[in-house]
C-alpha positions in Angstrom: 93.8 -112.0 -105.2 93.8 -114.8 -108.0 96.6 -115.8 -110.4 94.1 -114.9 -113.3 93.9 -111.3 -111.8 97.4 -110.5 -111.0 98.9 -111.4 -114.8 95.8 -109.2 -115.6 97.1 -106.2 -113.5 100.4 -107.0 -114.5 99.5 -107.2 -118.2 97.8 -103.4 -117.6 100.6 -101.8 -115.5 102.9 -102.6 -118.7 100.7 -101.4 -121.5 100.7 -98.3 -119.4 104.4 -98.2 -119.1 104.4 -99.0 -122.9 102.1 -96.1 -123.4 103.9 -94.0 -121.4 107.5 -94.3 -122.6 105.9 -94.2 -126.3 104.5 -90.8 -125.4 108.0 -89.2 -124.0 109.6 -91.0 -127.0 107.0 -89.2 -129.6 107.3 -85.7 -127.4 111.2 -85.7 -127.4 111.5 -86.7 -131.5 109.3 -84.4 -132.4 111.1 -81.7 -134.8 112.2 -77.8 -133.3 109.1 -75.7 -133.6 110.2 -72.0 -134.8 113.1 -70.1 -135.3 116.4 -70.3 -133.6 116.5 -67.9 -130.6 119.4 -66.3 -132.2 118.1 -66.0 -135.9 114.8 -64.5 -134.5 117.3 -61.7 -132.7 119.4 -61.1 -135.9 115.9 -61.0 -138.2 114.8 -58.3 -135.7 117.8 -56.8 -135.5 118.5 -56.3 -139.9 114.7 -55.3 -140.0 115.0 -52.5 -138.2 118.3 -51.6 -139.4 116.2 -51.9 -143.0 112.3 -51.2 -142.2 109.8 -51.5 -145.1 109.5 -47.9 -146.5 106.7 -46.6 -148.6 108.7 -46.1 -151.7 110.1 -49.7 -151.5 109.7 -52.1 -154.7 111.3 -55.3 -152.9 112.8 -55.8 -149.7 113.1 -59.9 -148.3 115.4 -61.1 -145.0 117.7 -64.1 -145.6 119.0 -66.5 -143.3 121.8 -68.2 -145.4 123.8 -71.2 -144.2 127.9 -71.0 -145.0 127.8 -72.0 -148.9 124.4 -71.0 -149.4 123.5 -68.9 -152.8 120.5 -67.6 -154.2 119.1 -65.7 -156.5 116.4 -62.8 -156.6 114.5 -61.2 -159.8 111.5 -59.5 -160.4 110.0 -56.4 -162.7 110.5 -52.7 -162.1 109.7 -49.7 -163.4 112.3 -48.0 -165.2 114.2 -45.6 -163.1 117.0 -45.0 -160.7 116.7 -47.3 -157.3 118.6 -47.5 -153.9 119.7 -51.0 -152.9 120.6 -51.7 -148.8 122.1 -54.5 -147.4 122.5 -55.1 -144.1 124.2 -58.8 -142.4 124.5 -60.0 -139.3 127.2 -63.2 -138.5 131.0 -63.9 -139.0 132.0 -63.1 -142.9 130.5 -61.8 -145.9 128.1 -62.1 -148.5 128.9 -61.2 -151.8 125.9 -60.0 -153.9 126.0 -59.4 -157.6 123.6 -57.6 -159.9 123.9 -58.7 -163.2 123.1 -62.1 -164.8 126.4 -62.6 -166.5 128.7 -64.9 -164.3 132.3 -62.6 -165.1 130.6 -60.3 -162.4 132.5 -60.8 -159.0 129.6 -58.9 -157.3 130.3 -56.5 -153.9 131.2 -57.8 -150.5 129.1 -56.8 -147.6 130.7 -57.9 -144.4 128.7 -59.2 -142.0 129.4 -58.1 -138.2 128.6 -60.1 -135.1 126.2 -57.2 -133.1 125.6 -54.5 -134.8 125.5 -54.8 -138.8 126.1 -51.8 -141.2 123.7 -51.1 -143.6 125.6 -50.3 -147.1 123.6 -48.6 -150.0 124.2 -48.7 -153.0 122.6 -46.5 -156.2 121.7 -48.6 -159.5 119.6 -47.9 -162.3 117.0 -49.9 -163.9 114.8 -50.9 -167.2 112.7 -53.3 -166.5 113.9 -56.0 -164.1 116.0 -55.9 -161.1 118.4 -59.1 -160.8 120.5 -60.2 -157.5 122.4 -62.8 -157.2 123.6 -63.5 -153.0 126.5 -65.7 -152.2 127.0 -66.2 -148.2 130.9 -66.3 -148.0 130.2 -67.3 -144.1 131.2 -69.0 -141.1 127.7 -70.5 -140.1 124.8 -69.3 -140.1 124.0 -65.2 -141.2 120.7 -63.1 -141.4 120.8 -61.0 -144.4 118.4 -58.3 -145.5 118.3 -56.2 -148.8 115.7 -53.4 -149.5 115.2 -52.0 -153.1 113.8 -48.2 -153.1 112.5 -46.3 -155.7 114.3 -42.8 -155.8 112.1 -40.0 -156.1 113.2 -37.8 -159.1 112.4 -34.3 -159.9 
């Protein structure tokens, strides 16, 4: 083998090694795809506890980190409603239904394995407002559902 040919083979081998190393780095540095398995399992658990129903006005499943705060509002028809909430995690979620900040809200306990449904009856005129604060240790999965109560 000539010297030029040996240098060419070495150059191609190093280029192939560099391309392989770049491919490994690219795959390892890629962001995670999808949700954490524990979060997905928690989402399924609370959604089975509070499934979609026909008279439902609004519903949402939220993943909240410790200290997170979220607000939700939507227009509704006036009448009686039932707000059902459930939380999976450690700690509690504080739910406030008034737009004023002097209302401390209601603490909904989070369960580590089997969450409990908490229901609150509310009367609404034309809008629904809810502020949620996570007083938890780590990430929690919180589901709420607002359902119109039939009146006869």
